[in-house]
C-alpha positions as CSV (number, residue, x, y, z in Angstrom):
1,M,-85.1,33.6,48.1
2,M,-81.6,34.5,47.2
3,M,-81.1,31.3,45.4
4,Y,-84.4,31.6,43.6
5,G,-83.5,35.2,42.5
6,L,-80.1,34.0,41.3
7,W,-81.7,31.1,39.4
8,H,-84.3,33.3,38.0
9,G,-81.7,35.7,36.7
10,I,-79.6,32.9,35.1
11,N,-82.8,31.6,33.5
12,H,-83.5,35.0,32.0
13,F,-79.9,35.3,30.8
14,S,-80.1,31.8,29.2
15,K,-83.2,32.8,27.4
16,F,-81.5,36.0,26.2
17,V,-78.4,34.0,25.0
18,L,-80.6,31.5,23.2
19,T,-82.6,34.2,21.6
20,M,-79.5,36.0,20.3
21,L,-78.1,32.7,19.0
22,F,-81.3,32.0,17.2
23,L,-81.2,35.5,15.6
24,I,-77.6,35.1,14.6
25,I,-78.4,31.7,12.9
26,C,-81.3,33.3,11.1
27,L,-79.2,36.1,9.9
28,L,-76.5,33.8,8.7
29,S,-79.1,31.6,7.0
30,C,-80.7,34.6,5.3
31,R,-77.3,35.9,4.2
32,H,-76.5,32.4,2.7
33,E,-79.8,32.3,0.9
34,A,-79.4,35.9,-0.2
35,S,-76.0,35.1,-1.6
36,A,-77.3,32.1,-3.4
37,A,-80.2,34.1,-4.7
38,L,-77.8,36.8,-5.9
39,L,-75.8,34.2,-7.8
40,H,-78.9,32.5,-9.4
41,G,-78.5,32.3,-13.1
42,R,-74.7,32.0,-13.0
43,N,-73.0,28.6,-13.2
44,V,-69.5,27.4,-14.3
45,L,-68.4,24.3,-16.2
46,L,-64.7,23.7,-16.0
47,M,-63.3,21.0,-18.3
48,I,-59.7,20.0,-18.0
49,A,-57.8,17.5,-20.2
50,D,-55.0,15.4,-18.7
51,D,-51.7,16.2,-20.5
52,G,-53.6,17.8,-23.3
53,G,-51.8,19.9,-25.9
54,F,-52.7,21.8,-29.0
55,E,-53.8,18.8,-31.1
56,M,-57.0,20.5,-32.4
57,G,-58.1,22.5,-35.4
58,V,-58.4,25.8,-33.6
59,Y,-54.7,25.8,-32.8
60,G,-53.7,24.8,-36.3
61,N,-53.7,21.0,-36.3
62,N,-55.9,19.8,-39.1
63,R,-54.9,16.2,-38.7
64,C,-56.4,15.3,-35.3
65,Q,-60.2,15.4,-35.6
66,T,-61.7,17.5,-32.8
67,P,-65.0,19.0,-34.2
68,H,-66.6,19.5,-30.8
69,L,-63.6,21.3,-29.3
70,D,-63.4,23.5,-32.4
71,A,-67.1,24.2,-32.2
72,L,-66.7,25.3,-28.6
73,A,-63.7,27.4,-29.5
74,A,-65.7,29.2,-32.2
75,Q,-68.1,30.4,-29.5
76,S,-65.2,31.3,-27.1
77,L,-62.3,33.7,-26.6
78,V,-59.3,31.5,-27.4
79,F,-56.0,32.2,-25.6
80,S,-52.8,31.5,-27.6
81,R,-50.5,32.2,-24.7
82,A,-51.9,30.4,-21.7
83,R,-49.6,28.5,-19.4
84,T,-49.7,26.3,-16.3
85,S,-47.6,27.5,-13.4
86,V,-46.2,24.0,-12.9
87,S,-46.0,21.2,-15.4
88,S,-47.0,18.2,-13.3
89,C,-50.3,16.6,-12.7
90,S,-51.1,17.0,-9.0
91,P,-49.2,20.2,-8.4
92,S,-50.9,21.8,-11.4
93,R,-54.4,20.8,-10.3
94,A,-53.7,22.1,-6.8
95,A,-52.5,25.4,-8.2
96,L,-55.5,25.6,-10.5
97,L,-57.9,25.0,-7.6
98,S,-56.1,27.1,-5.0
99,G,-54.9,30.0,-7.2
100,L,-51.5,29.7,-5.6
101,P,-48.2,28.3,-7.0
102,S,-47.2,24.9,-5.8
103,H,-44.5,26.1,-3.4
104,E,-47.1,28.4,-1.7
105,N,-50.0,25.9,-1.5
106,G,-47.7,23.1,-0.3
107,L,-48.5,20.4,-2.9
108,Y,-45.0,19.8,-4.3
109,G,-45.4,16.4,-6.1
110,L,-47.9,13.7,-7.0
111,H,-50.7,13.1,-4.5
112,H,-51.4,9.4,-5.0
113,D,-49.9,6.3,-3.4
114,V,-46.4,6.5,-1.9
115,H,-45.9,10.1,-3.1
116,H,-48.6,11.3,-0.8
117,F,-48.1,15.1,-1.3
118,N,-50.8,17.4,0.1
119,S,-51.4,21.1,0.3
120,F,-51.2,22.9,3.5
121,E,-54.4,22.3,5.6
122,T,-54.9,26.1,5.9
123,V,-55.3,26.6,2.1
124,R,-58.7,27.9,1.1
125,S,-59.5,26.2,-2.2
126,L,-62.0,27.3,-4.9
127,P,-64.7,24.6,-3.9
128,M,-64.4,25.6,-0.3
129,I,-64.8,29.3,-1.0
130,L,-67.8,28.6,-3.3
131,R,-69.5,26.4,-0.9
132,E,-69.3,29.1,1.8
133,N,-71.0,31.4,-0.6
134,G,-74.0,29.2,-1.5
135,V,-72.5,27.6,-4.7
136,R,-72.9,23.9,-5.1
137,T,-69.7,22.2,-6.4
138,G,-69.1,18.9,-8.2
139,I,-66.2,17.0,-9.6
140,I,-66.2,14.2,-12.2
141,G,-63.0,12.4,-13.2
142,K,-59.5,12.9,-12.0
143,K,-59.1,14.7,-8.7
144,H,-55.5,13.8,-7.8
145,V,-55.1,16.4,-5.0
146,G,-55.4,16.5,-1.2
147,P,-56.0,16.7,1.6
148,R,-59.8,16.1,1.5
149,S,-60.4,18.8,4.1
150,V,-59.0,21.4,1.5
151,Y,-60.3,20.0,-1.8
152,S,-63.8,18.7,-1.0
153,F,-66.7,19.0,-3.4
154,D,-70.4,18.5,-2.7
155,Y,-70.6,15.9,-5.4
156,E,-67.6,13.7,-6.1
157,Q,-67.2,10.9,-8.7
158,T,-63.4,10.5,-9.0
159,E,-60.7,7.9,-8.7
160,E,-61.2,8.0,-5.0
161,N,-64.5,6.1,-5.3
162,N,-64.4,4.8,-8.9
163,S,-62.1,3.4,-11.5
164,I,-60.3,6.3,-13.1
165,M,-60.7,4.6,-16.4
166,Q,-64.5,4.8,-16.0
167,V,-64.9,8.3,-14.7
168,G,-62.0,9.7,-16.7
169,R,-62.0,8.0,-20.1
170,N,-65.5,6.4,-20.5
171,I,-67.3,9.3,-22.0
172,T,-70.7,7.5,-21.7
173,R,-70.1,7.1,-18.0
174,I,-69.1,10.7,-17.7
175,K,-72.2,11.8,-19.6
176,L,-74.4,9.9,-17.1
177,L,-72.6,11.4,-14.1
178,V,-73.0,14.9,-15.5
179,R,-76.7,14.1,-16.0
180,E,-77.0,12.8,-12.4
181,F,-75.3,16.0,-11.0
182,L,-77.6,18.3,-12.9
183,A,-80.7,16.2,-12.0
184,T,-79.9,16.6,-8.3
185,Q,-79.3,20.3,-8.7
186,N,-81.5,22.8,-6.9
187,E,-82.9,25.1,-9.6
188,T,-82.3,28.2,-7.6
189,Q,-78.7,27.3,-6.5
190,P,-75.7,28.1,-8.7
191,F,-73.1,25.4,-9.4
192,L,-69.6,24.8,-10.4
193,L,-69.0,21.4,-12.2
194,Y,-65.4,20.4,-12.7
195,V,-65.1,17.6,-15.4
196,A,-61.5,16.4,-15.3
197,F,-60.8,14.0,-18.2
198,H,-58.1,11.4,-17.9
199,D,-57.5,11.5,-21.6
200,P,-55.1,11.9,-23.3
201,H,-52.8,10.8,-20.4
202,R,-50.3,8.0,-21.1
203,C,-51.3,4.4,-20.2
204,D,-48.1,2.4,-20.5
205,H,-47.1,1.5,-17.0
206,S,-50.6,1.1,-15.5
207,N,-52.7,-0.6,-18.2
208,P,-50.2,-1.5,-21.0
209,G,-52.7,-3.8,-22.7
210,Y,-54.9,-0.9,-23.6
211,G,-52.3,0.9,-25.8
212,H,-49.8,3.6,-25.2
213,F,-52.5,6.2,-24.4
214,C,-55.3,3.8,-23.4
215,D,-56.5,4.3,-27.0
216,K,-57.9,0.8,-27.2
217,F,-60.0,1.1,-24.0
218,G,-63.6,0.8,-24.8
219,N,-63.1,0.4,-28.6
220,G,-65.4,-2.6,-28.9
221,E,-62.8,-5.1,-29.7
222,P,-62.7,-8.4,-27.7
223,G,-61.2,-7.8,-24.2
224,F,-61.2,-4.0,-24.5
225,G,-64.9,-3.2,-23.5
226,H,-67.3,-0.9,-25.3
227,I,-68.0,2.8,-24.8
228,P,-71.4,3.2,-26.6
229,D,-70.9,6.9,-27.4
230,W,-67.5,6.5,-28.9
231,K,-66.6,5.7,-32.5
232,P,-62.9,5.2,-32.5
233,I,-60.8,7.1,-35.1
234,Q,-57.6,5.4,-36.2
235,Y,-54.7,7.6,-37.5
236,K,-51.8,6.6,-39.7
237,P,-48.4,7.4,-38.3
238,E,-47.3,9.0,-41.6
239,D,-50.3,11.4,-41.4
240,V,-49.7,13.0,-38.0
241,L,-48.5,16.5,-37.6
242,L,-45.4,16.4,-35.4
243,P,-44.7,19.3,-33.0
244,Y,-41.1,20.6,-33.3
245,F,-40.1,19.1,-30.0
246,V,-41.0,15.5,-30.9
247,P,-38.4,13.4,-32.9
248,D,-39.4,12.7,-36.4
249,T,-39.0,8.9,-36.1
250,P,-41.4,6.0,-36.9
251,A,-41.6,5.2,-33.1
252,A,-42.6,8.8,-32.3
253,R,-45.1,9.0,-35.1
254,E,-46.8,5.8,-34.0
255,D,-46.9,7.2,-30.5
256,V,-48.5,10.5,-31.6
257,A,-51.1,8.5,-33.7
258,S,-52.2,6.7,-30.6
259,Q,-52.4,10.0,-28.8
260,Y,-54.7,11.4,-31.5
261,T,-57.1,8.5,-31.0
262,T,-57.4,9.3,-27.3
263,I,-57.8,13.0,-28.0
264,S,-60.6,12.2,-30.4
265,R,-62.3,10.2,-27.7
266,L,-62.2,13.2,-25.3
267,D,-63.7,15.3,-28.1
268,Q,-66.4,13.0,-29.3
269,G,-69.1,11.6,-27.1
270,A,-71.9,13.2,-29.1
271,R,-73.8,12.9,-32.3
272,Q,-72.2,14.9,-35.1
273,N,-75.2,17.2,-35.4
274,N,-74.7,18.5,-31.8
275,L,-72.7,21.6,-31.2
276,G,-70.2,21.8,-28.4
277,V,-67.7,19.4,-26.8
278,G,-69.4,16.0,-26.9
279,L,-71.8,14.7,-24.4
280,V,-70.9,17.0,-21.5
281,L,-72.1,20.2,-23.2
282,D,-75.1,18.2,-24.6
283,E,-76.2,17.5,-21.0
284,I,-75.7,21.1,-20.1
285,R,-78.0,22.1,-23.0
286,K,-80.6,19.5,-22.1
287,A,-80.7,20.8,-18.6
288,G,-81.4,24.3,-19.9
289,K,-78.2,25.7,-18.4
290,T,-76.4,26.8,-21.6
291,E,-77.5,30.4,-21.4
292,D,-76.3,30.9,-17.8
293,T,-73.1,28.8,-17.7
294,L,-69.5,30.1,-18.1
295,I,-67.6,27.3,-19.9
296,I,-63.8,27.0,-19.5
297,Y,-61.6,24.4,-21.3
298,S,-57.9,23.8,-20.7
299,S,-55.3,21.2,-19.7
300,D,-53.3,20.6,-16.5
301,N,-50.0,20.8,-18.4
302,G,-48.3,20.0,-21.7
303,I,-48.2,16.6,-23.5
304,S,-46.1,13.7,-22.3
305,F,-43.2,14.0,-24.8
306,P,-39.6,15.3,-24.6
307,Y,-39.6,19.0,-23.7
308,G,-43.2,18.6,-22.5
309,R,-44.7,17.6,-19.2
310,T,-42.4,18.1,-16.1
311,N,-40.4,20.8,-18.0
312,M,-40.3,24.6,-17.7
313,Y,-39.8,24.8,-21.5
314,E,-42.8,26.1,-23.4
315,P,-44.1,22.6,-24.5
316,G,-44.4,21.7,-20.8
317,L,-46.0,25.0,-19.7
318,A,-48.1,26.0,-22.6
319,V,-51.8,24.8,-22.5
320,P,-54.9,25.3,-24.6
321,L,-57.4,27.7,-23.0
322,F,-60.7,29.0,-24.3
323,I,-63.6,30.6,-22.4
324,K,-67.2,30.9,-23.5
325,S,-69.4,33.4,-21.6
326,P,-73.2,33.4,-22.3
327,H,-73.3,37.1,-21.6
328,D,-70.2,38.5,-23.4
329,L,-70.6,37.9,-27.2
330,T,-68.2,40.6,-28.6
331,R,-65.1,38.4,-28.9
332,R,-66.5,35.0,-29.6
333,G,-64.3,33.1,-32.0
334,E,-61.4,35.5,-31.6
335,L,-57.8,34.6,-30.8
336,T,-56.0,36.7,-28.2
337,D,-52.3,36.7,-27.4
338,V,-52.6,38.2,-24.0
339,Q,-50.7,36.3,-21.3
340,A,-52.9,34.0,-19.2
341,S,-52.2,31.4,-16.5
342,L,-54.1,28.5,-14.9
343,L,-53.6,30.6,-11.7
344,D,-56.2,33.0,-13.3
345,I,-58.9,30.3,-13.0
346,V,-59.7,31.0,-9.4
347,P,-60.0,34.8,-9.7
348,T,-62.0,34.4,-12.9
349,V,-64.6,32.1,-11.3
350,L,-64.8,34.3,-8.2
351,D,-65.3,37.3,-10.4
352,W,-68.1,35.4,-12.3
353,F,-69.9,34.7,-9.1
354,D,-69.1,38.2,-7.6
355,I,-67.3,36.6,-4.6
356,D,-64.4,38.2,-2.8
357,Y,-61.3,36.2,-2.0
358,P,-61.2,35.5,1.8
359,K,-58.7,37.0,4.1
360,Y,-56.5,34.4,5.7
361,H,-52.8,33.4,6.0
362,I,-50.9,30.2,5.3
363,L,-47.3,30.6,6.4
364,K,-47.0,34.1,7.9
365,P,-49.7,35.2,10.4
366,S,-49.0,38.9,9.7
367,Q,-49.2,38.5,5.9
368,P,-52.6,37.7,4.3
369,T,-52.5,35.2,1.4
370,S,-53.2,36.9,-1.9
371,L,-53.9,35.5,-5.4
372,G,-51.2,35.9,-8.0
373,G,-53.6,35.6,-10.9
374,K,-56.2,37.8,-12.4
375,S,-59.8,37.5,-13.7
376,L,-59.9,36.8,-17.4
377,L,-63.5,38.1,-17.8
378,P,-62.5,41.6,-18.8
379,F,-60.7,40.1,-21.9
380,L,-64.0,38.6,-23.0
381,R,-65.4,42.1,-23.0
382,G,-62.5,43.5,-25.0
383,D,-60.6,45.1,-22.1
384,D,-57.0,44.1,-22.6
385,K,-55.6,46.6,-20.1
386,A,-55.7,44.0,-17.4
387,E,-52.8,42.0,-19.0
388,S,-50.0,40.9,-16.7
389,D,-46.5,42.0,-17.4
390,A,-44.8,38.7,-16.2
391,F,-45.5,35.0,-15.8
392,F,-44.0,33.0,-13.0
393,G,-43.5,29.2,-12.8
394,S,-42.6,27.0,-9.9
395,H,-41.8,23.2,-10.1
396,A,-40.4,20.9,-7.4
397,M,-40.9,17.4,-8.5
398,H,-43.3,15.0,-10.3
399,E,-42.8,11.6,-8.8
400,V,-41.2,11.6,-5.3
401,T,-37.9,10.4,-6.9
402,M,-37.9,13.2,-9.4
403,N,-36.5,16.0,-7.2
404,Y,-35.6,18.8,-9.7
405,P,-36.8,22.2,-8.4
406,M,-37.1,24.9,-11.1
407,R,-38.4,28.5,-11.0
408,S,-39.1,30.6,-14.1
409,I,-40.2,34.0,-15.2
410,I,-41.4,35.3,-18.6
411,Q,-41.4,39.0,-19.1
412,G,-43.4,40.7,-21.8
413,E,-43.7,37.5,-23.8
414,R,-40.1,38.0,-24.9
415,Y,-37.5,37.0,-22.4
416,K,-37.6,33.8,-20.3
417,L,-35.4,32.8,-17.4
418,I,-35.3,29.4,-15.9
419,H,-33.5,28.6,-12.6
420,N,-32.6,25.0,-12.3
421,L,-31.7,24.8,-8.7
422,N,-30.2,21.3,-8.8
423,A,-27.9,22.2,-11.7
424,P,-25.2,21.9,-12.8
425,G,-24.3,18.2,-12.4
426,T,-27.6,16.7,-11.4
427,P,-29.4,15.0,-14.4
428,F,-32.9,16.0,-15.2
429,P,-35.2,13.1,-14.2
430,I,-37.5,11.3,-16.7
431,D,-40.9,10.5,-15.4
432,Q,-42.1,6.9,-15.4
433,D,-44.9,7.3,-18.0
434,F,-42.6,8.9,-20.6
435,Y,-39.6,6.7,-19.8
436,L,-41.6,3.6,-20.9
437,S,-43.0,5.2,-24.0
438,P,-42.0,4.1,-27.5
439,T,-40.7,7.6,-28.2
440,F,-38.2,7.8,-25.4
441,L,-37.1,4.1,-25.6
442,D,-36.3,4.7,-29.2
443,M,-34.4,7.9,-28.3
444,L,-32.3,5.9,-25.8
445,N,-31.6,3.1,-28.2
446,R,-30.6,5.5,-31.0
447,T,-28.3,7.3,-28.6
448,L,-26.7,4.1,-27.4
449,N,-26.2,2.9,-31.0
450,G,-24.9,6.2,-32.3
451,L,-27.9,6.7,-34.6
452,P,-29.4,10.2,-35.4
453,L,-32.2,11.3,-33.1
454,H,-33.9,13.6,-35.6
455,W,-34.5,15.9,-32.6
456,I,-33.7,19.5,-31.8
457,K,-30.9,18.5,-29.3
458,E,-28.9,15.6,-27.9
459,L,-30.0,13.6,-24.9
460,S,-26.9,14.6,-23.0
461,D,-27.9,18.2,-23.3
462,Y,-31.5,17.4,-22.2
463,Y,-30.3,15.5,-19.1
464,F,-27.6,18.0,-18.0
465,R,-28.7,21.6,-17.9
466,E,-27.1,24.8,-16.8
467,E,-28.2,26.4,-13.6
468,W,-29.6,29.4,-15.5
469,E,-31.3,29.2,-18.9
470,M,-32.3,32.4,-20.6
471,F,-34.2,32.5,-24.0
472,D,-35.5,35.1,-26.4
473,L,-38.8,33.6,-27.2
474,K,-39.3,36.0,-30.2
475,E,-36.0,35.1,-31.9
476,D,-35.7,31.6,-30.5
477,P,-39.2,30.2,-29.8
478,K,-37.7,26.6,-29.7
479,E,-35.5,27.6,-26.7
480,C,-32.3,26.2,-28.2
481,V,-29.9,29.1,-27.5
482,N,-29.0,29.9,-23.9
483,L,-28.3,33.7,-23.6
484,H,-27.5,34.1,-20.0
485,R,-23.7,34.1,-20.5
486,K,-23.8,36.7,-23.3
487,K,-22.7,40.2,-22.3
488,K,-25.4,41.7,-24.6
489,Y,-28.1,40.3,-22.4
490,R,-26.5,41.0,-19.0
491,E,-28.9,43.8,-17.9
492,I,-31.9,41.8,-18.9
493,F,-30.6,38.7,-17.1
494,V,-30.0,40.7,-13.9
495,E,-33.5,42.3,-14.1
496,L,-35.3,39.0,-14.6
497,K,-33.3,37.4,-11.9
498,E,-34.2,40.1,-9.4
499,K,-37.9,39.9,-10.3
500,L,-37.9,36.2,-9.9
501,F,-36.2,36.5,-6.5
502,M,-38.7,39.1,-5.3
503,W,-41.6,36.9,-6.4
504,Q,-40.2,33.9,-4.5
505,K,-39.8,36.1,-1.5
506,S,-43.4,37.5,-1.7
507,T,-44.8,34.0,-2.0
508,Y,-42.7,32.5,0.8
509,D,-40.8,30.0,-1.4
510,P,-39.1,27.5,0.9
511,W,-36.5,26.9,-1.8
512,L,-35.4,30.5,-1.5
513,C,-33.2,29.4,1.5
514,Y,-31.2,27.3,-1.0
515,V,-30.8,30.2,-3.4
516,L,-29.6,32.5,-0.6
517,H,-27.2,29.9,0.7
518,M,-25.6,29.4,-2.7
519,E,-25.4,33.1,-3.3
520,Y,-23.6,33.6,0.1
521,F,-21.2,30.7,-0.7
522,W,-20.1,32.1,-4.1
523,R,-19.8,35.7,-2.8
524,T,-17.6,34.8,0.1
525,L,-15.5,32.3,-1.7
526,K,-13.2,34.7,-3.5
527,D,-9.9,32.9,-3.5
528,L,-9.5,31.4,-7.0
529,S,-6.7,29.1,-5.8
530,A,-9.2,27.5,-3.4
531,L,-11.6,27.1,-6.3
532,R,-8.8,25.5,-8.3
533,C,-8.6,22.8,-5.6
534,I,-12.3,22.2,-6.0
535,T,-12.6,22.2,-9.8
536,G,-9.1,21.3,-10.9
537,N,-9.2,23.9,-13.7
538,L,-8.6,27.6,-13.2
539,E,-9.7,28.6,-16.7
540,D,-13.1,26.8,-16.3
541,T,-13.5,28.3,-12.8
542,D,-12.9,31.8,-14.0
543,N,-15.6,31.5,-16.7
544,Y,-18.0,29.9,-14.2
545,M,-17.6,32.6,-11.6
546,L,-18.0,35.5,-14.1
547,S,-21.0,34.1,-16.0
548,D,-23.0,32.6,-13.2
549,W,-22.3,34.6,-10.0
550,Y,-20.9,37.9,-11.0
551,Y,-24.4,39.4,-11.3
552,M,-25.7,38.4,-7.9
């Protein structure tokens, strides 16, 4: 009897537990469905170019034909001062999808092959957060981030299960994949579709036969394949509009002409009587999603030319950015000079879906992780009060052999400070794609033969940089004059340096240990005679101490 009573009690308790579990599951399910229902009628299309710059009409280039990008920009709020927080492919994409700078999310360099960089496994990425809140996610094109446990989409057609040439450059293939994603979409479920083009990334070392920018891929000529929706546009080198940071040489002009052809491929993909950016937006329109989809266009970093990708100079950081909202019409076609960052993408998308950023930690259990960016949606409604005062950049490396950590701050769109942690002495590394380009090989040959570069500086200055570089972007937008040694700018230098240090501290920058170590070294090494033994020149040592470390 006693055993029966005990068993009977356990049986009742088990039923109670099972009942409670069933109720909890039902509540969670209802909550998930309620969340999805709340978000119904709101979708996001995120389109990212690969090393895409400002070669389009909306940004003042009337030589490169981009009618569909220009048409989208005419329906969007266009940002003239948008930047990536890191000018390198994988780190930039990880920062974009996590909302965290590269040193905080852990993806320091390229993800693929031997480089094998990954974000910390505890990072909560945008697709992960959206999935937990009932939003379906999809990615088509270049993914280039890891680990999969952090950056997993519900629908994936990337270089991990396709040829990157097909899913990143073949606009007809991209069109069909967008159609497939939309065809399998539940009508009542919101979505985020991330279309990551591989154009206009360089092509030299991986597929040299297709041209410098893979501009011959799919052009219909024998051996190059055929992209049905693409009508190649050929540009004459003498007609291109050179940015100030590209040498004015025949080799560079030919290089830019090839780039233009690839940019036009990204832009095209549609009949000329269609509005929007090629076939991707045409598929959105055919699916009846135009009136409930937030559309964002940008690039992961600057173009692959000197001063561009992998640099903390403006040509490396500055990216195109325009956002079209189906609900906010007041600022369509306007140009805004408010400061924006790719770190703003995550808070913008979460704001669009009315989803809170989750509470969790990455490196310090007592300190919750927080987003450094802001939602850009208020700007679409004309509210410019949400503008940030400062921009911060963080770079570690591109390829695993390109260790050159840099940190930067831009305050009030005026003063910029770059900290080159490996300088002075360590040469700036040139990435493989650009090293093999006609532009850079011509620069090398001209330097070796003592010929003019027709460039804004000499290669030796580009390779060997000072530890601190400070620029007045208003007076010196080309970043040619380093101000950090000038007494006139001493207070501004100290202020920027302190703000940069505090940002690194608040984001748990591992490279901060190096900064503190060097500061301690120079503060404690006061004997100039000892320094003479190290440098061999007292006069140079005096200048170095006063200019670089006096203001610590």
